[in-house]
C-alpha positions, 0 to 999 in steps of 0.5 A: 389441828385445823385452825392451828395450821391455818393460822400458821399458813396465815402468818407465813403468807403475811411474812412472805408477801407483806403489803401485797397480801390483800386476802386469805380466803378458806372455801371448800368443805372446811368452810361449810361444815362438811370437812372430814380429816381423812378426805377433805382438803383445806382449800385456800385462795391467797389474794395478792395485789399483784402476781409475777414471778417475784410473788411466785418466788415469795410463795415457794416455801410456803406452798412447799411447807403446806403441800408437805402437810398434805394439803393442796397449794393455795390459789393465787389470784388478784382482786381484779381477776375474782371480779372478771372471772365470775363467768368462768368460775361460776360453780367455784365462786358460787359455792365460795359465795355460799360458804367461806371464811376470811382468814385474813384481809378483806373479802374479795367476793363481796358484791360479786354476782354470777349470771344465771345463764352462765351458771346454768351452762357451766353446771351442765357442762360439767355433769356432762363432761365428768359423765364422759370421763367416767364412761371412758375410764369405766370402759377400760376396767369393766372386768376389774371390779376392785378398780371399777369400785374405786373409779366410782368411789373417787367421782361420787363426791364430785357428782354430789358437788354438781347435784347441789349446783343443779338443785340451786338452779331449781331454787332448792336451798344450798346443801353442803353435806353430800348425803343431804345433797342426794336426799335432796336429789331424791326429793326434787327429781326422783332419782334413786339414792342407793347407789350414791349412798353405797358409794359414799358408804364405801368412800367412808369406810362404812361398808367394805367392797368385798361383796359388792357388785361393780357392774350393777351399781355402775348401771344404776349410778350412770342412769341416775346422773343422767336424770340430773343432766336431763333436768339441768338441760331442760332449764335451758329450753324454758323461756327466761323469767317474765317471757312466754313461749310463742304458744302462750303469747297467741292465746286470747 
């Protein structure tokens, strides 16, 4: 069914945009092998030679049809925008470089390079931002156990994605299964995997929320997220490869 839908999408995009359509790229869980029909989206980038109101109007019927099927609207980009925005989209593009499928046209990501400094800063920024938002929302629902469990369940996939990027910064092979990422973080950083595994089980309907204590789960969840943030922050304090610290340079 997934491939049939993607084939239909490509045909509709070709009819709508003609020669202006340069590429159609599938990314995310459907490209990495972690797709789950109930929880995952079909994420698509549509690369056009130019994007203005005409192209937006041409896209409208296709995008409306795609959204009616329950999928997020494709992203519209030009090849030039992809080439010049690697620093802004360091996390997103690094995942795409690692796992994507070209559904039509050329590969707009071929030869794209992402700077290590931009990448590390974006990983830390996203981790800290998501932690702040989690705290902010949790503070308004501490007495509502079902809502608090739902908040954590909704956030765990995002933290797994960010943990994958954190581990990649540390030289670990990139894993796309959320459970594999959690295990990597346990082995590399010593985090307690249990809160993440519990939330993944809850997300995938492998356990029922009845009987789960939300507040202790939140406490351990927040603690382990902070462990990963501290590790990424420490990477930013190390000298670049090939350079020594002042103390090391003074040694004879």
